C-alpha positions, 0 to 999 in steps of 0.5 A: 533523488526520486527514490530517496525523497519518497518518504515525503508525501505532502511537502508544503511548497509542492502542495502549493504549486499543485494546489492541494493540501494532501498528496504532494510528494517531492518525488513528483518533482524528480519524476517530472524531470525524468519524464520530460528529459528521459522518458519522452525521448526514450519513447520517441526513440522507440524504447521498449516498455515492459509487457506488464504495463499493457493492462494499466495503460488499458485501464487509463484509457478506460478511465479517461473514456468513462470520465469524459462520458460523464459530461454527457450525463446530468450530474448532481451539483455539490456546493460551488465545486465545478465538475471540470476541476474535480475531473481534472484532479482525478485524471491528473492523479491517475496520470501521476501514478501511472507515470511513476510506474512507467518511468520506474519499470522502464528506467531500471534496465539492468541489475546494477541500477536495480541494486542501486535503487534498492540501496536508495530505498534502504537509506530513505527507509532509515530516515523514516525510522530515525525521525519516527523514533525521535518523534515518539521518544521526545513525546514520551519524555516531554509529553509534547513536541518542542517548537523545533520539531514542529518546524521541521515537520511543517517544512516537510509536511502539510500535516502536523505531529500527532501526540502518541503516534509516529508520523514520519515525514508523511501527512499522517500516521496512516500514510506512514504505515502505507508507505512502509507496507507498500515499499519498505517492509515488503522488500526488507522482509523478502531480503531477510527471508532469502538472506540477501542484501543490496549492500556489501557490508554487514552489521555483525552477522546481520544484513542491513535489511535485517536491522531495517526490518526490525526497526521498520516493523517497530515504526509501523507499530508506533504509528498505531495504524490498525489497517497498516498492522493488519496488512503487515501481519498478513505479509508476515503470516505468508512468510511463516506459512512458507517456512512451515511448509518447508519444515513439514517437507524436511520432516517428511524427508528426514523421518518418514521417507527414510524410515519404513516403519511409520505408516501414511496415517501416522504422517497424516496425523503428524501434519494435522497436529502440526497445522493445528499447533500453528493455528493455535500459535497464530491465534495466540499471537493475534490475540496478544497483538489485539490486547496490546492495541487495546492497552495503548490505543483508546480507539480499540477499547470496544474491540470485543464488545459487539452489541447485536440489539442495536439498530445497524449493529455493524455500523454501531460496532465500527463507530465504537472502534472509530471506524464508522465514518470509513464504513459509511463512505464505503457503503455510499460508494457501493450505492453509487456502484450499484447505480452505475455498475458498468461504467461508474460515474468517472474519476473524481465525480463520486463525491457529487453523489454522496448526499443521496448515497449516505446511509441513514446511520451516517448522518448521526456521525459527527465527522460526516455532518462536519464535512457536509456542512462545514467543509467546501471539499468533496467527500472521499471514499477512503478506499481505492477498491470502492473508488474503482468500483464507483468511478470506473465500474466493474469493467474498470475494476476488472482491468485494474485487477488484471494488471495486479494479476499480471504483476502476481504472475511475474512475481511468482515466476521470479520466486521459483528461480534459483537466483537469490536476487531475482527471488527477492524481487519476486517475493517482494512483489507477492508481499506488496500485493498481499499488503495492498489487499488491505491497504486498498481499504485505507488509501483512495488516491492514485497519486500515492506513489508507493504501489506504483513505484514498487510495481515498477521495481517488480516489473523491471526485475521481471524484464531484466530476468527475461532478458538475461534468460533469453541471452543465456539461451542464445549463448 
C-alpha cells in the first residue's frame, strides 16, 4: 500500500492532519504503521541496518545540532511566525524523509520482496500515466476540465488541475515530473536497457517496463516541466553514451583488431569522427526539443533572446523565461550561506533571513512582492542544494553529498555484476542520482519521498547482493 500510494503527494485529509497544504503523501500513513509496528521492534531486536545509512544518520544528527544552536543566536523576526514552529516543521520533514529511506532499505531483505516492490512501482506508475493522459485528452477536447475531474483531483490533491499541462495525482505538474524522474522513469529506463522485467508476462515482444517507459516519458513531456525534461534528458544521454561506447568497442573488435591493415591513426580518426557525429546528433535533438517547448510552452518564447545591455542581464533573461523568481530565491540562499558558511542557520529558518538577502532586482518581480506583502508564509528556497548550504552549512552539505556518493559507489558495484537483476538495480541508482543533480534545483522539501524511497531500494539491492555473494563464498 505504501508503494502503490506514492503517486499521491498532497492528499487533503492527510494535509489537514499534518497542518500543511503542500507535501502530504498518503504513503506517509502506511510508513507510520510500518515504522511503529515493524521498524521499532526490528531495531529493539537488534535488526541489521545497511551500512549505507550511516552518512545520512550523521547528517540528521548534524542538522538537529545546528538547528538547536540557532536558539542561541538572535534571529530576525518574520511577521508573526514563531521560530519554534518553523524549526519543528523543518526537523519533522527531514525525519519523514529519512524514515522512508531507513524503512525501505531495511524492510526489503530478499529478492522476492524487492521484485514485488518493483511490480507495485509499475502499477502505481500506470495509474499516474492513465490519469495524466485522461487530463490532457479531456482538456484538448473540451478546452476545460469537467466538474467530475475537478472533484476527483480535489479528493487526491490540495492542488488544482492546470490547463494544458498534466498534473497526475500530484500537487502540480513539476511535482509530477519530480516523482517520475526520482522513481519511475529511472527504473523503467534501466529495465529497458538491460532487458529485464519484474513481471512474468510480455506484451508481444515488449516487457511491461518498455511500454511504461514510452508512455511515462510522454507523461513527463505533457507535464511541460522544464527542469523535469532536462533531468530526464541527462539520464537518457547517459544511457546513449554507454551504448555508443559499446558500439565503438564492437567495431574495434570486429574490424580493426581482426584486421592487420588498418593503422592506429585510422582507428583514432574513426573514433573521433564517430564522437563528432554523436555530438552533432545530440545537439540537433536538443535543439528540436527546445523548439518543441517554444512552440507549446509560452514560458519558453524568449529562450534564444538574451539581451546583454540590460542591468542584471542574467536575472532579466531568467525572468523572461518565467524563471526569475527561483533564481532570486537561490541567490538569497547563497547570501545566507555566505553569512553562515560553516553551520548554516538551521532547518526551517532560512526564510527569516530572506528580507535582507533578496537582491535588488528581486523586488521588481510580482511573485516576490506578492509573497512578501500578501502572504503569511515564509518564502521557500525552491532548491534542495541551496537549502542544504543555507540551513546546514558546508559541513552539512558535504555530509549529505557523502551519502549520495556512497549510494553511487554501491550502484556502480552492482552495475558491474553479471546478474541482470542486480545490474538493473545498480543502473537505476545511477540514473536517479543523475536526475537528482537537476531535480535538486526544483524541489526543496525533505518530505518528498521519492529520492528517499528510491535510495532505499538501491541500498536494499546492494545489501541483498552482498549477502548472497557472502553466502556463495561460504558454500
